N, C-alpha and C positions, 0 to 999 in steps of 0.2 A: 585562773584560766582553765576552761574545760578543754581537754586535749582534743576530743573528737570535733567539737564545734570550731575550735581554732584551726584545726586541719582543714575543715570544710571551707572556712573563710579564706585561708591562705591559698588553697587550690583555686577557688573562685576568682580571687583577685589576680592570681598568676595567669589564669586563662584570659582575663580581661586585658591585662598588660601585654600579654603575648599578641592578642588580637589587635591591640592598638599600635603594636610595633615598638614598644618601649623596652630597652634593655634595663634590667634592674638586678639587684643582688640582695641577699639577706643582710640585715644590719642589727646592731645593738643587741638586745636580749635574745632576739630570734637567732642571730648569728652565734651568740654565745651558746645557746641551746644546741644548735646544729653541730658546732665544733666540739663542744665539751661533753655533751650528753646524748647527742643524736636524737633529741626530742625537744619539745617545748619545755622550758623550765616551769614547773608547776606554780611557783610564786610570781612569775612574770605576769604583767597585767595586759599586755597588748602585743600585736605583731608589728615588727619593724622592718621596713624595706627601704633601700637606698637607690638613688638614681643620679645621673649626671644632669645638671641643670640645662645644659645646652641641648640635650636630647629630650628632656622632660617638657620644657616650656612650650615648644611648638605643638605638643600633643595634648595639652591640658584639656581642651574641649572633647577630644576623642576619648581620652582616658575616662573622663567623667561620664560620658555617654555609655561606654562599654561596661563600666561598673554599675550604672543605673539599670541597664538592660538585664543585669543578673539579679536585680532586686536588692542591691546593696545601697546603704545610705552613704552619701558623699558630701564632704565639705572641703572646699579649696582653702588652703592655709595661705593667708597673705601677711600675717603678722603686723597688721596695722596697729593692733592694741599695744604692741611693744615698741612702736616708733620706727619700724623698719619698712613701712609701706613705701614702695617705689614703683608700683604698677605691675610688679611681677608676682607670680605664684611661686611659693617656696616648697609646697608640698600638698598632699591630699590626705585627709582623714577619712577612713572608710569603716563601716560597721555592718554586721550581719551575723546571723546564727548566734546572737547574744554575745558576740565578741567584737573587738574593734582593733584598729591598728593605724599606723601612719606610713605613708610613702613620702620620704624626705628627699628633696633634690638639692644636691651640693654644687654650689657655684665655684668655678675656678677663677682665681684672681692672680695677678702678677705676684711673684714670691713663691710660686709653686705650692699653693695651698688651695684647699676646697673648704667652703664653709656653708653652714645652714643656720639661720637664726632660730633660736629655740622658741617654742610656744609653751614652754613649761611654766613660765612665770613672767611677771611684768618687768623684772629687772633685766636690762639688755645684756645678753651674752650669746655667743655663737658656739656651735660645735665645729671644731676645726681639725681637719686631717691633712696630712701630706698628700699633695695631688697624685704622687706616684702610687699611693695606696689604692687609687681608683683607676689606674691605667690598665691593670690586668686582672681579669676575673677568671676563675676556674669553676668547673662544674662539680657539685657535690650532691649526693643523693640524701634527701631528707623526706622521711615517710614514703620512701619508694619512688620519689619523683626528683628529677634533676633540677637543681637551682644553682644560680651563680653565687659564689662567695668571693670576696677579695683574695687574691693570691697570697697577700700578706695579712691574712685575717688576724693572726696573732698580734700584729702591730696595732691594728685598730682596737682590738679587745684590750690590749695593755694600756692604751690611752684612755679607755673608758672605765676600766675597773682595776683596782689595785692588784688583787691576786685572782685573776679570772679563771685560773685552773682549779681553784678551790670551790666546791659547791656552795651556793648561797644558803644562808639560814633564814633570811628575811628579805623582803623586797627593799630595794634601794638602800642596802646597808652602806655604812660610811665608806667612801672611796675618794681618791684624789681627783678623779675626772680631769686628767691632764688635757683632754681634748676640749674642755669647757673654757672659753676665753671671754671674760667679762669685757664689755665695752669695745668689742672687736670692731664694730661698725659705728661707734658713737662719734658723730662729727663734733669737732671742737671749735670754739669761737676763736679761731686763729687765722691770720693772713700770713702765709708762709712765702718767704722770698729767699732763694738760694743764691749765695754770692761768694766770690773769692775775696774781694776787698783788698787785694794786694796793692792796688793803686786806686784810691777813692776818687771818683770823678763825677761830674753832673749827671751822667747816665744812671749811676747807682742811686743818686739822690732823687732823680725823677721817678724811678721805680718805687722807692720807699714812700715818696709823697703820694703816689697813686694808691699804694697799698694801705696807707694810714687812713684813707677815706673809707675803707671797707671794714676796718676793725683794728684789733691789736696786732702789731707787726712783729713777727718772729723771723729773725734772720737765721737761715740755715747756713752757717759758715763752713765752707768746704775745708776739710783737713788738708795738710800739705800733700799727703799721698793721693787724695781725691783729685786735687788740682793737677798733679803730675801725670794722671792717667790720660788727660786729653790736651794738655798744653805744657809749656816749660815749667819747671819748679818755681814756686813763688819767690819774690825778692824778700818778703817778710815772713817770718815763721808764724805758726798759728796763734800763739799768744799775743804777738804784736797786732795781728789783724783782728783778734778778739777785742782788744782794747779800742781799736778804731770803731768797730761795730757798736760797742757799748756806748761810745761817745755820741752817736747819732741820736738826736733828741726823739725822733718818732719811733725808735726801735724799743719795743717792750721787753724782748728776750732774745738771747743769742744761744743757739744750740749747735753742736758739732754735727756736720754732715759728712758721712763717709760715702753713702749712696742715696739717691733719691728714694729708692725703694724702701730702705730701712727707715729713713726719716719720716716719710709719709705714712707708713704703716704704724709707726710709733705715735705720731702726733695727730693724725686724721684732721688736717686743716680744712676749714670751710672754703678757703681760697688758696690757690697758688698763683703768685704774680711773677711774671718773667718778661723780659724784653722779647719782642717778636723776631729778633735776629736769629733765634735758635730754630727757626723753621727750616733752615738749610744748613748744611755743614755737619760738623762732628757731633752736635748736640741733638740731632734729629731723633736719635734712639731714646734719649732721656725725655724729650718732649712727648714722644708716643707713649712711653711708660706712664708719665703723669696723666695723659689723656685716658689711658686704659684703667688707671688705678682710682682716680678721684670719684667716678660715678658709683663705686661700691658703697660709699657712705654719703653720697650727695654733694661732694665737693665740686668746685668749679675752677677752671684755669682762666686767668685774666692775663692777656698779653698786651704789653705796653709798647707803643711804637718806638723803634730804635732811635736813640739820641745821636744825630749825625755828628761826626767829628771826634767822637770819643770811643776809643777801643783800648781796653786794658792791655791786650797783647802788644799793640803798636806802641803804647806809652811805655810799657816795660822794656821793649826793645830799644827805644830811644834812650832810656835811662842806662841800660846795659852798654850801649854804644857811646855814651857821652864821654868826652875826654876829661880826664881828671884836671 
């Protein structure tokens, strides 16, 4: 990297982004250089800038035009080559003055994380940071100009490089890259149905029957603690309910569910199937979480009409109240 040319490109891009009204901060190797050495790292290959997706996406045409007006080359990154194409732009590659760089937009998702699909290889992985790391930026002078950097820059650098305080001896030297998450958005061929199965009834079987028409059915069996968060403790413990779930012919797999968030992030199902009775009442929050989460990997929620006359809660109450 030529320091003078890289500085010209950085300043030109910064002017364009300021004109477009996009908040951005220094990232990756550029952030490392600003924090550790107060200059570009000589062995670095490009300029790295970060933005928040919700601010970046509406401005993509404006950003592109403002960069082009300054004589820079521009390529919108959509990652379709890596299987991530969903109609959105994830970033912009820019070049000029014989140097180049990336502006990467990080998408916020439930679970308090932000991610950006990589364009470094065809193997699907994302760069993932804690969303809090993007919540506060502070100003830092770099080559005599004020730029935003994350308030917790050290946390971001520690997730990208093993010993970020130690000067690099060669480009891309071996490091753990804790922020790199393989298959973070890779949709799995799974039809996921969360259930308690404390009292197995036709409503459960109806949901599983519909789910089996879509693919392999995985039952997310709620733990005893998960059930107790929104209804009375189960009559049967987890192990007993696990045996019931395994005995259902159409069920391919049974996994433990503590929360919808953790289970869906781990398994990335193509479909989540649930009765439509959760549109109202205590499970509305869980439903909205599922609706917010599934689109990140192209999943879909399928809601099955409620089976009248069968309520697990009322059936359990009848059992509890039954005379010996």
